[in-house]
ZALUMDREN-391965 format. One record per atom (N, C-alpha, C, O): x, y, z; residue number from 0; residue in one letter; chain; atom name. Coordinates in Angstrom, 2 decimals, padded with zeros to 5 digits. Each point is the difference from the previous one (the first is absolute). Example, Ala and Ser with C-alpha at 12.3 -4.5 7.8 and 13.67 -1.06 7.14 Angstrom:
BEGIN
NODE       px       py       pz    k  r  c   a
NODE   013.19  -005.69   007.80    0  a  A   N
NODE  -000.89   001.19   000.00    0  a  A  CA
NODE   000.90   001.20   000.00    0  a  A   C
NODE   001.04  -000.02   000.66    0  a  A   O
NODE  -001.39   001.07  -001.38    1  s  A   N
NODE   000.82   001.19   000.06    1  s  A  CA
NODE  -000.77   001.09   000.73    1  s  A   C
NODE   000.51   001.11   000.17    1  s  A   O
END
This chain:
BEGIN
NODE       px       py       pz    k  r  c   a
NODE   103.91   102.48   077.52    0  m  A   N
NODE  -000.72   000.30   001.22    0  m  A  CA
NODE  -001.03   001.08  -000.30    0  m  A   C
NODE   000.33   001.05  -000.55    0  m  A   O
NODE  -001.55  -001.32   000.90    1  t  A   N
NODE  -001.07   000.95  -000.24    1  t  A  CA
NODE  -000.02   001.07   001.10    1  t  A   C
NODE   000.50  -000.23   001.10    1  t  A   O
NODE  -001.07   001.36  -001.40    2  p  A   N
NODE  -000.09   001.04   001.03    2  p  A  CA
NODE  -000.82  -000.45   001.22    2  p  A   C
NODE   000.30   000.38   001.13    2  p  A   O
NODE  -001.33  -001.19  -001.37    3  e  A   N
NODE  -000.81  -000.50   001.12    3  e  A  CA
NODE   000.83  -000.88   000.92    3  e  A   C
NODE  -000.14   000.07   001.22    3  e  A   O
NODE   001.00  -000.90  -001.80    4  l  A   N
NODE   000.86  -000.87   000.80    4  l  A  CA
NODE   001.02   000.82   000.80    4  l  A   C
NODE   000.27  -000.30   001.16    4  l  A   O
NODE   000.27   001.33  -001.79    5  a  A   N
NODE   000.96   000.86   000.70    5  a  A  CA
NODE  -000.67   000.72   001.17    5  a  A   C
NODE   000.60   000.14   001.06    5  a  A   O
NODE  -001.82   000.32  -001.27    6  i  A   N
NODE  -000.74   000.66   001.08    6  i  A  CA
NODE  -000.30  -000.98   001.12    6  i  A   C
NODE   000.12   000.34   001.18    6  i  A   O
NODE  -000.50  -001.56  -001.52    7  e  A   N
NODE  -000.28  -001.01   001.01    7  e  A  CA
NODE   001.25  -000.36   000.80    7  e  A   C
NODE  -000.06  -000.15   001.22    7  e  A   O
NODE   001.20   000.02  -001.90    8  l  A   N
NODE   001.26  -000.27   000.70    8  l  A  CA
NODE   000.38   001.15   000.93    8  l  A   C
NODE   000.46  -000.22   001.12    8  l  A   O
NODE  -000.65   001.44  -001.59    9  g  A   N
NODE   000.27   001.16   000.84    9  g  A  CA
NODE  -000.91   000.04   001.22    9  g  A   C
NODE   000.44   000.33   001.10    9  g  A   O
NODE  -001.70  -000.67  -001.29   10  k  A   N
NODE  -000.95  -000.04   001.10   10  k  A  CA
NODE   000.41  -001.06   001.02   10  k  A   C
NODE  -000.05   000.25   001.21   10  k  A   O
NODE   000.44  -001.41  -001.68   11  q  A   N
NODE   000.44  -001.07   000.91   11  q  A  CA
NODE   001.27   000.40   000.74   11  q  A   C
NODE   000.14  -000.27   001.19   11  q  A   O
NODE   000.79   000.92  -001.88   12  a  A   N
NODE   001.24   000.44   000.64   12  a  A  CA
NODE  -000.27   001.03   001.09   12  a  A   C
NODE   000.61  -000.04   001.07   12  a  A   O
NODE  -001.52   000.97  -001.34   13  l  A   N
NODE  -000.36   001.00   001.01   13  l  A  CA
NODE  -000.70  -000.64   001.19   13  l  A   C
NODE   000.21   000.40   001.14   13  l  A   O
NODE  -001.05  -001.41  -001.41   14  t  A   N
NODE  -000.67  -000.71   001.08   14  t  A  CA
NODE   001.01  -000.70   000.89   14  t  A   C
NODE  -000.10   000.04   001.23   14  t  A   O
NODE   001.08  -000.69  -001.84   15  v  A   N
NODE   001.05  -000.67   000.77   15  v  A  CA
NODE   000.81   001.01   000.80   15  v  A   C
NODE   000.34  -000.26   001.16   15  v  A   O
NODE  -000.04   001.39  -001.75   16  a  A   N
NODE   000.77   001.04   000.70   16  a  A  CA
NODE  -000.77   000.52   001.22   16  a  A   C
NODE   000.59   000.21   001.06   16  a  A   O
NODE  -001.89  -000.01  -001.21   17  v  A   N
NODE  -000.82   000.46   001.12   17  v  A  CA
NODE  -000.08  -001.07   001.08   17  v  A   C
NODE   000.08   000.31   001.19   17  v  A   O
NODE  -000.22  -001.57  -001.59   18  l  A   N
NODE  -000.04  -001.09   000.97   18  l  A  CA
NODE   001.31  -000.11   000.78   18  l  A   C
NODE  -000.02  -000.27   001.20   18  l  A   O
NODE   001.13   000.49  -001.87   19  l  A   N
NODE   001.29  -000.11   000.67   19  l  A  CA
NODE   000.29   001.20   000.91   19  l  A   C
NODE   000.54  -000.17   001.09   19  l  A   O
NODE  -000.90   001.35  -001.54   20  a  A   N
NODE   000.30   001.21   000.78   20  a  A  CA
NODE  -001.05   000.29   001.06   20  a  A   C
NODE   000.28   000.69   000.98   20  a  A   O
NODE  -001.49  -001.19  -001.18   21  g  A   N
NODE  -001.12   000.32   000.89   21  g  A  CA
NODE   000.23  -000.28   001.47   21  g  A   C
NODE  -000.17   000.90   000.82   21  g  A   O
NODE   000.56  -002.12  -000.45   22  p  A   N
NODE   000.16  -000.28   001.43   22  p  A  CA
NODE   001.06   000.88   000.68   22  p  A   C
NODE  -000.18   000.41   001.15   22  p  A   O
NODE   001.26  -000.14  -001.84   23  i  A   N
NODE   001.06   000.82   000.59   23  i  A  CA
NODE  -000.47   001.45   000.16   23  i  A   C
NODE   000.20   000.61   001.05   23  i  A   O
NODE  -000.83  -000.08  -002.09   24  l  A   N
NODE  -000.47   001.38   000.08   24  l  A  CA
NODE  -001.14   000.15   001.00   24  l  A   C
NODE  -000.08   001.01   000.70   24  l  A   O
NODE  -000.79  -001.99  -000.63   25  l  A   N
NODE  -001.11   000.06   000.95   25  l  A  CA
NODE   000.51  -000.06   001.44   25  l  A   C
NODE  -000.51   000.71   000.87   25  l  A   O
NODE   001.50  -001.54  -000.63   26  s  A   N
NODE   000.57  -000.05   001.35   26  s  A  CA
NODE   000.68   001.31   000.37   26  s  A   C
NODE  -000.09   000.45   001.14   26  s  A   O
NODE   000.77   000.18  -002.09   27  a  A   N
NODE   000.63   001.30   000.26   27  a  A  CA
NODE  -001.06   001.07   000.26   27  a  A   C
NODE   000.19   000.86   000.86   27  a  A   O
NODE  -001.28  -000.92  -001.59   28  l  A   N
NODE  -001.08   000.96   000.20   28  l  A  CA
NODE  -000.62  -000.13   001.38   28  l  A   C
NODE  -000.20   000.99   000.70   28  l  A   O
NODE  -000.11  -002.22  -000.31   29  i  A   N
NODE  -000.63  -000.23   001.31   29  i  A  CA
NODE   000.97   000.38   001.13   29  i  A   C
NODE  -000.40   000.64   000.97   29  i  A   O
NODE   001.65  -001.03  -001.12   30  t  A   N
NODE   000.99   000.35   001.03   30  t  A  CA
NODE   000.17   001.51   000.11   30  t  A   C
NODE   000.06   000.54   001.10   30  t  A   O
NODE   000.03   000.14  -002.23   31  g  A   N
NODE   000.13   001.45   000.01   31  g  A  CA
NODE  -001.20   000.68   000.62   31  g  A   C
NODE   000.14   001.00   000.70   31  g  A   O
NODE  -001.33  -001.53  -000.96   32  l  A   N
NODE  -001.21   000.57   000.58   32  l  A  CA
NODE  -000.01  -000.18   001.52   32  l  A   C
NODE  -000.31   000.94   000.74   32  l  A   O
NODE   000.66  -002.13  -000.28   33  l  A   N
NODE   000.03  -000.23   001.45   33  l  A  CA
NODE   001.05   000.85   000.70   33  l  A   C
NODE  -000.24   000.54   001.08   33  l  A   O
NODE   001.40  -000.42  -001.70   34  i  A   N
NODE   001.05   000.82   000.60   34  i  A  CA
NODE  -000.37   001.48  -000.04   34  i  A   C
NODE   000.30   000.74   000.93   34  i  A   O
NODE  -000.96  -000.33  -002.01   35  g  A   N
NODE  -000.47   001.38  -000.08   35  g  A  CA
NODE  -001.01   000.32   001.09   35  g  A   C
NODE   000.04   001.08   000.59   35  g  A   O
NODE  -000.96  -002.02  -000.34   36  l  A   N
NODE  -000.96   000.19   001.10   36  l  A  CA
NODE   000.72   000.08   001.34   36  l  A   C
NODE  -000.34   000.83   000.85   36  l  A   O
NODE   001.33  -001.69  -000.66   37  f  A   N
NODE   000.77   000.02   001.24   37  f  A  CA
NODE   000.75   001.33   000.15   37  f  A   C
NODE   000.02   000.58   001.09   37  f  A   O
NODE   000.58  -000.11  -002.17   38  q  A   N
NODE   000.74   001.26   000.07   38  q  A  CA
NODE  -000.94   001.17   000.25   38  q  A   C
NODE   000.36   000.94   000.71   38  q  A   O
NODE  -001.55  -000.98  -001.29   39  a  A   N
NODE  -000.96   001.08   000.23   39  a  A  CA
NODE  -000.50   000.00   001.44   39  a  A   C
NODE  -000.22   001.05   000.60   39  a  A   O
NODE   000.04  -002.25  -000.06   40  a  A   N
NODE  -000.50  -000.10   001.38   40  a  A  CA
NODE   001.05   000.42   001.02   40  a  A   C
NODE  -000.32   000.60   001.02   40  a  A   O
NODE   001.57  -000.92  -001.30   41  t  A   N
NODE   001.06   000.31   000.97   41  t  A  CA
NODE   000.77   001.26  -000.35   41  t  A   C
NODE   000.84   000.44   000.78   41  t  A   O
NODE  -001.10   000.15  -001.91   42  q  A   N
NODE   000.69   001.20  -000.50   42  q  A  CA
NODE   001.50  -000.21  -000.12   42  q  A   C
NODE   000.79   000.92   000.22   42  q  A   O
NODE  -000.40  -002.13  -000.58   43  i  A   N
NODE   001.41  -000.29  -000.28   43  i  A  CA
NODE   000.18   000.13  -001.51   43  i  A   C
NODE  -000.66  -000.71  -000.76   43  i  A   O
NODE   001.53   001.60   000.32   44  n  A   N
NODE   000.22   000.22  -001.42   44  n  A  CA
NODE   001.40  -000.41  -000.40   44  n  A   C
NODE   000.79   000.83  -000.45   44  n  A   O
NODE  -000.48  -002.07   000.60   45  e  A   N
NODE   001.32  -000.53  -000.36   45  e  A  CA
NODE  -000.15  -000.80  -001.30   45  e  A   C
NODE  -000.82  -000.91  -000.08   45  e  A   O
NODE   001.62   001.25  -000.92   46  q  A   N
NODE  -000.10  -000.65  -001.31   46  q  A  CA
NODE   000.38  -001.47   000.04   46  q  A   C
NODE  -000.61  -000.82  -000.67   46  q  A   O
NODE   001.62   000.50   001.47   47  t  A   N
NODE   000.44  -001.40   000.03   47  t  A  CA
NODE  -001.03  -000.89   000.68   47  t  A   C
NODE  -000.01  -001.21  -000.22   47  t  A   O
NODE  -000.87   001.80   001.03   48  l  A   N
NODE  -001.04  -000.78   000.65   48  l  A  CA
NODE  -000.98  -000.57  -001.03   48  l  A   C
NODE  -000.60  -001.05   000.24   48  l  A   O
NODE   000.43   001.71  -001.35   49  s  A   N
NODE  -000.89  -000.54  -001.03   49  s  A  CA
NODE   000.76  -000.85  -001.02   49  s  A   C
NODE  -000.57  -000.94  -000.55   49  s  A   O
NODE   001.82   001.25   000.30   50  f  A   N
NODE   000.75  -000.69  -001.04   50  f  A  CA
NODE   000.44  -001.41   000.41   50  f  A   C
NODE  -000.19  -000.96  -000.75   50  f  A   O
NODE   000.77   000.84   001.93   51  v  A   N
NODE   000.57  -001.28   000.43   51  v  A  CA
NODE  -001.06  -001.08   000.16   51  v  A   C
NODE   000.21  -001.11  -000.50   51  v  A   O
NODE  -001.34   001.37   001.18   52  p  A   N
NODE  -001.01  -001.06   000.09   52  p  A  CA
NODE  -000.59  -000.40  -001.36   52  p  A   C
NODE  -000.26  -001.18  -000.24   52  p  A   O
NODE   000.06   002.16  -000.65   53  k  A   N
NODE  -000.51  -000.33  -001.33   53  k  A  CA
NODE   000.97  -000.90  -000.73   53  k  A   C
NODE  -000.41  -000.97  -000.64   53  k  A   O
NODE   001.68   001.27   000.74   54  l  A   N
NODE   001.02  -000.83  -000.65   54  l  A  CA
NODE   000.00  -001.41   000.57   54  l  A   C
NODE   000.10  -000.97  -000.74   54  l  A   O
NODE  -000.22   000.87   002.06   55  g  A   N
NODE  -000.03  -001.31   000.64   55  g  A  CA
NODE  -001.23  -000.81  -000.39   55  g  A   C
NODE   000.11  -001.20  -000.29   55  g  A   O
NODE  -001.27   001.84   000.27   56  v  A   N
NODE  -001.23  -000.71  -000.37   56  v  A  CA
NODE   000.05  -000.42  -001.46   56  v  A   C
NODE  -000.42  -001.11  -000.34   56  v  A   O
NODE   000.93   001.97  -000.53   57  m  A   N
NODE   000.11  -000.36  -001.41   57  m  A  CA
NODE   000.95  -001.18  -000.19   57  m  A   C
NODE  -000.27  -000.88  -000.82   57  m  A   O
NODE   001.37   000.86   001.55   58  a  A   N
NODE   000.93  -001.14  -000.10   58  a  A  CA
NODE  -000.65  -001.27   000.51   58  a  A   C
NODE   000.20  -001.07  -000.59   58  a  A   O
NODE  -000.96   001.16   001.66   59  l  A   N
NODE  -000.69  -001.17   000.55   59  l  A  CA
NODE  -001.05  -000.52  -000.98   59  l  A   C
NODE  -000.10  -001.21  -000.22   59  l  A   O
NODE  -000.68   002.11  -000.36   60  v  A   N
NODE  -001.01  -000.41  -000.98   60  v  A  CA
NODE   000.66  -000.62  -001.22   60  v  A   C
NODE  -000.48  -001.01  -000.52   60  v  A   O
NODE   001.58   001.59   000.07   61  l  A   N
NODE   000.71  -000.57  -001.14   61  l  A  CA
NODE   000.53  -001.39   000.32   61  l  A   C
NODE  -000.06  -000.90  -000.84   61  l  A   O
NODE   000.57   000.72   002.04   62  f  A   N
NODE   000.51  -001.31   000.42   62  f  A  CA
NODE  -001.13  -001.03   000.05   62  f  A   C
NODE   000.17  -001.14  -000.44   62  f  A   O
NODE  -001.32   001.53   000.97   63  i  A   N
NODE  -001.13  -000.92   000.12   63  i  A  CA
NODE  -000.64  -000.29  -001.36   63  i  A   C
NODE  -000.38  -001.14  -000.26   63  i  A   O
NODE   000.27   002.14  -000.59   64  m  A   N
NODE  -000.73  -000.15  -001.26   64  m  A  CA
NODE   000.86  -000.49  -001.16   64  m  A   C
NODE  -000.53  -000.23  -001.09   64  m  A   O
NODE   001.83   000.07   001.27   65  t  A   N
NODE   000.87  -000.39  -001.10   65  t  A  CA
NODE  -000.41  -001.30  -000.68   65  t  A   C
NODE   000.02  -000.05  -001.23   65  t  A   O
NODE  -000.39  -001.02   001.95   66  p  A   N
NODE  -000.42  -001.22  -000.73   66  p  A  CA
NODE  -001.22   000.23  -000.89   66  p  A   C
NODE  -000.05  -000.50  -001.13   66  p  A   O
NODE  -000.92   001.26   001.62   67  w  A   N
NODE  -001.19   000.28  -000.80   67  w  A  CA
NODE   000.36   000.86  -001.21   67  w  A   C
NODE  -000.49  -000.25  -001.11   67  w  A   O
NODE   001.33   001.26   001.31   68  m  A   N
NODE   000.42   000.85  -001.10   68  m  A  CA
NODE   000.77  -000.79  -001.05   68  m  A   C
NODE  -000.17   000.21  -001.20   68  m  A   O
NODE   001.01  -001.12   001.66   69  h  A   N
NODE   000.76  -000.84  -000.91   69  h  A  CA
NODE  -000.93  -000.86  -000.84   69  h  A   C
NODE   000.22  -000.16  -001.20   69  h  A   O
NODE  -001.26  -000.39   001.81   70  t  A   N
NODE  -000.96  -000.81  -000.73   70  t  A  CA
NODE  -000.73   000.81  -001.05   70  t  A   C
NODE  -000.17  -000.46  -001.13   70  t  A   O
NODE  -000.28   001.65   001.47   71  i  A   N
NODE  -000.70   000.87  -000.95   71  i  A  CA
NODE   000.90   000.33  -001.18   71  i  A   C
NODE  -000.42  -000.10  -001.16   71  i  A   O
NODE   001.65   000.49   001.43   72  l  A   N
NODE   000.92   000.38  -001.06   72  l  A  CA
NODE   000.40  -001.20  -000.87   72  l  A   C
NODE   000.12   000.13  -001.21   72  l  A   O
NODE   000.07  -001.28   001.83   73  t  A   N
NODE   000.35  -001.20  -000.76   73  t  A  CA
NODE  -001.15  -000.43  -000.90   73  t  A   C
NODE   000.22  -000.36  -001.16   73  t  A   O
NODE  -001.45   000.40   001.67   74  d  A   N
NODE  -001.16  -000.37  -000.82   74  d  A  CA
NODE  -000.16   000.94  -001.19   74  d  A   C
NODE  -000.30  -000.45  -001.10   74  d  A   O
NODE   000.50   001.73   001.32   75  f  A   N
NODE  -000.11   000.96  -001.09   75  f  A  CA
NODE   001.09  -000.24  -001.05   75  f  A   C
NODE  -000.27   000.06  -001.20   75  f  A   O
NODE   001.48  -000.32   001.65   76  t  A   N
NODE   001.10  -000.24  -000.94   76  t  A  CA
NODE  -000.23  -001.28  -000.79   76  t  A   C
NODE   000.24  -000.03  -001.21   76  t  A   O
NODE  -000.72  -001.02   001.87   77  r  A   N
NODE  -000.31  -001.24  -000.72   77  r  A  CA
NODE  -001.10   000.22  -001.03   77  r  A   C
NODE   000.06  -000.54  -001.11   77  r  A   O
NODE  -001.06   001.33   001.47   78  q  A   N
NODE  -001.08   000.30  -000.94   78  q  A  CA
NODE   000.55   000.74  -001.22   78  q  A   C
NODE  -000.42  -000.26  -001.13   78  q  A   O
NODE   001.35   001.18   001.35   79  l  A   N
NODE   000.60   000.72  -001.12   79  l  A  CA
NODE   000.80  -000.94  -000.90   79  l  A   C
NODE  -000.11   000.08  -001.23   79  l  A   O
NODE   000.90  -000.97   001.83   80  y  A   N
NODE   000.80  -000.93  -000.80   80  y  A  CA
NODE  -000.88  -000.96  -000.78   80  y  A   C
NODE   000.31  -000.32  -001.15   80  y  A   O
NODE  -001.41  -000.13   001.74   81  r  A   N
NODE  -000.91  -000.89  -000.71   81  r  A  CA
NODE  -000.70   000.71  -001.16   81  r  A   C
NODE  -000.38  -000.63  -000.98   81  r  A   O
NODE   000.21   001.93   001.09   82  g  A   N
NODE  -000.70   000.76  -001.02   82  g  A  CA
NODE   000.86   000.47  -001.14   82  g  A   C
NODE  -000.51   000.59  -000.95   82  g  A   O
NODE   001.81  -000.83   001.01   83  i  A   N
NODE   000.92   000.50  -001.05   83  i  A  CA
NODE  -000.42  -000.46  -001.40   83  i  A   C
NODE  -000.02   000.83  -000.91   83  i  A   O
NODE  -000.33  -002.10   000.70   84  p  A   N
NODE  -000.43  -000.38  -001.37   84  p  A  CA
NODE  -001.22   000.80  -000.49   84  p  A   C
NODE  -000.09   000.33  -001.18   84  p  A   O
NODE  -000.82  -000.02   002.07   85  g  A   N
NODE  -001.16   000.79  -000.39   85  g  A  CA
NODE   000.34   001.46  -000.26   85  g  A   C
NODE  -000.67   000.67  -000.78   85  g  A   O
NODE   001.71  -000.18   001.44   86  f  A   N
NODE   000.40   001.40  -000.20   86  f  A  CA
NODE   000.62   000.19  -001.39   86  f  A   C
NODE  -000.16   001.05  -000.63   86  f  A   O
NODE   000.87  -002.07   000.17   87  i  A   N
NODE   000.70   000.10  -001.29   87  i  A  CA
NODE  -000.98  -000.10  -001.18   87  i  A   C
NODE   000.09   000.74  -000.97   87  i  A   O
NODE  -001.00  -001.68   001.10   88  g  A   N
NODE  -000.92  -000.26  -001.11   88  g  A  CA
NODE  -001.06   000.97  -000.09   88  g  A   C
NODE  -000.85  -000.09  -000.88   88  g  A   O
END
């Protein structure tokens, strides 16, 4: 395996990781921002008010996005398995 190939595989793995984590983290960010605005407007400073909705939205996004995430991960894994002969030589 050449160093260029190892770097390319690492780049692809990081891209897949960002694609998989992105929707969940983005939904948590947006939810946290909206709840923060609500808390600032109403001056309610309850920690569970921000935690519970974020957890619920993240679970909902994970439930909705699971088929797409599965496809991305399966395609990447198949690409790795197909490339094994090239990695050895």
